[in-house]
N, C-alpha and C positions, 0 to 999 in steps of 0.2 A: 693619079692625081696630076693635074697640070701644075708645074712648078710655080708659075706666077700666082697661083691661088694662095701660096704660102705668105704672100704680102699681107694677107688678112691677119697673120700672126702679129705683124708689126703694129697694125691698127689696133688690135685687141690690147696689146701691151700698152701702147701710148694712151689709149682711152681708159685704162684702169685707174688713171688719175685725172681729176678735173681741177687743175690748179686755181682757176678763177672761182670755183665754188668751194675749194678747200676739201675736196673728197678724194679718198684713196681706197680702192677696193683690194689692193694688193697687200693684204695684212696677215695672211696665213698660208700654210702649206697647201691647204685645200684650194685657196685662191690661185696658187701657182698651178696646181693640177687642172683647175678649170680653164686656165688660159689655153691649154693644149686642145680643148674641145672634145676630145675623145680619149679613152684610156689608152695608154701606150707605155712602152718600157721607159721612155724618157720621163714621162709624167710620174711614174712610180719612183723615180730617183729623187723626186723633190723632197727637200728638207729645209729647215729654217735658214740655212746659209744661202739659199737661192733668193730669198726675199731682198736683201740689200743689193745683191748682184743684179737682179732684174730691175730694181728701182733705178739703179745707175744706168743701165742700158735704156730704160724707158726715157730717162732725161735726155740721153744722147739721141735716141730715135725721134723724140719730140723736136729736137734741134734740126733734124733732117726735114721734117714736115714744115717747121717754121721757116727755114731757109727757102724751101720750095714755094711756100705761100708768099714769101717776100720777093719771089722772082730771082733769087740768088742761086742759080743752078750749080755753079761751081762749088759754092760752100756746101750745098746739099749733097752733092756727089762726094766731096772730100770727107764730110762727116760719115756718110755711109761707107765709103772705102775704109776709113779707119776702123769701123766696126767689123767689116769683112776680113780685114787683116787679123784682128784680135780674135775673131770667132770664125775660123775657117770651116768650110763645108766639106764633109767627107761623104760623098755619095756611095751608096751601096745598092746593087741590084737585088731585089727581093721578089719572091713569088709566094710568100706565105698567105694562107687563107683565101687566095683568089684562084679559082680553077676555071678554065674555059669549058666549053661544051664537050671537049674530048678528054677532060680530066687533067690537062696539063696546066702548070702554073701560069698565071698571067703576070708576066714580069713587069716590074715597075721600079722606080727609083725611090729610095728612102734617103733623106739627107741627115747627116750628123748623128746617125744612130749609135755611133760609138763614142759620142761626147761624154766626158766624165761626170757632168752634172746636168740636172734638168735645165738650169739657167743657160749653160753653154749650148745645149741642144736647141732650146727654144730660140736663143739669140741667133745662132747660125742659120736656122731655118727661116726665121723672120727676115733677117737681113738679105739672105739669098732671094727670097720671094720678092722683097722690096726692090732689090737690084734688077731682077728680071722685069718687074712691072715698070720701073723707071726707064730701063733701056728699050723696052718694047713700045711703051706708050708716051714717054716723055716725063721730065721732071714736073712740068706743069700739071700733071695728073695726080700729084700728091697735094692735099689741101688740108686746111684747118677750117672748121665750121665758122661761118661769119655771123651766126646768131649769138649775140652776146647774152649771157656770159659763157656760152658753151665751149668753144675752141677745141672740140674733139677732132681727131684726125679722120680723114677719109681718103679713099682711092676713087678718083673720078674715072668712071668707065662709060660716061655718057658719050654719045656719038659726036656731039658738037662741043665738047670740053666746057660745058656750062655749069657743072655742079658747083654749088657754093655752100651747101649745108651737109651735115653728117647724116641727117635723117629727114624723113617727111615731117616728123613732129617739129624739128627746128625750123624747117622751111615754112611751115604753116604759122608757127609762132612769130617768125620774122615778118611774114607777109601781113599778118593781122596787126602787128605793131606799126608797120609802115602805113597801113590803111588808116589806123586810128590817128597817127601823127598827121597825115594829110587832112583828115576830117577836122582835127583841132585847128590846124592852120587855116583851113577854109572858114571855119566858124570865127576865128579871130579876125580874119580879113573882112568878113561880113559885118562883124560888130564895129570895126573901125569905120567901115563905109557908112554904116547907119548913124554913127556919131558925127560924121563930117558932112 
């Protein structure tokens, strides 16, 4: 697995809450396990104590995305660095379950597999992935959806750094709203012209 892909862990955690809508899907141990995406030793460690820990990390990670969206690169990096210090990554080389055509292990890195809790594991992996994404592509590649009231986090991987929405659904909704606003404005101008 490419380490930068772990940045998706940060996005999943941040997007488990939609503050503008008042929703929070991080409400159970099963929700913690679902964040991992696939069964793992770390996910199996999940218990009730991980919920407040991950909610706290989620708030701090949202701060990273907010700072990046505001163009405050230094603050975004400082916030991420504080998480990296608190949740260090412990890489391990592993060859389990993956064999090449000659029956030899396909060696790959696992991050934070020896973390004491599911929250510590998840946070270390998410922050490391986000740090790699940020350093390889730039702070301006972290964003918050501009379709009100969404504000979900996203990673901009577009070739021209043009992404503004977390999903096609939000982009479509924003475009339709802008189109309708233009049409209302045109109709209002036409009505004024007809009166004058």
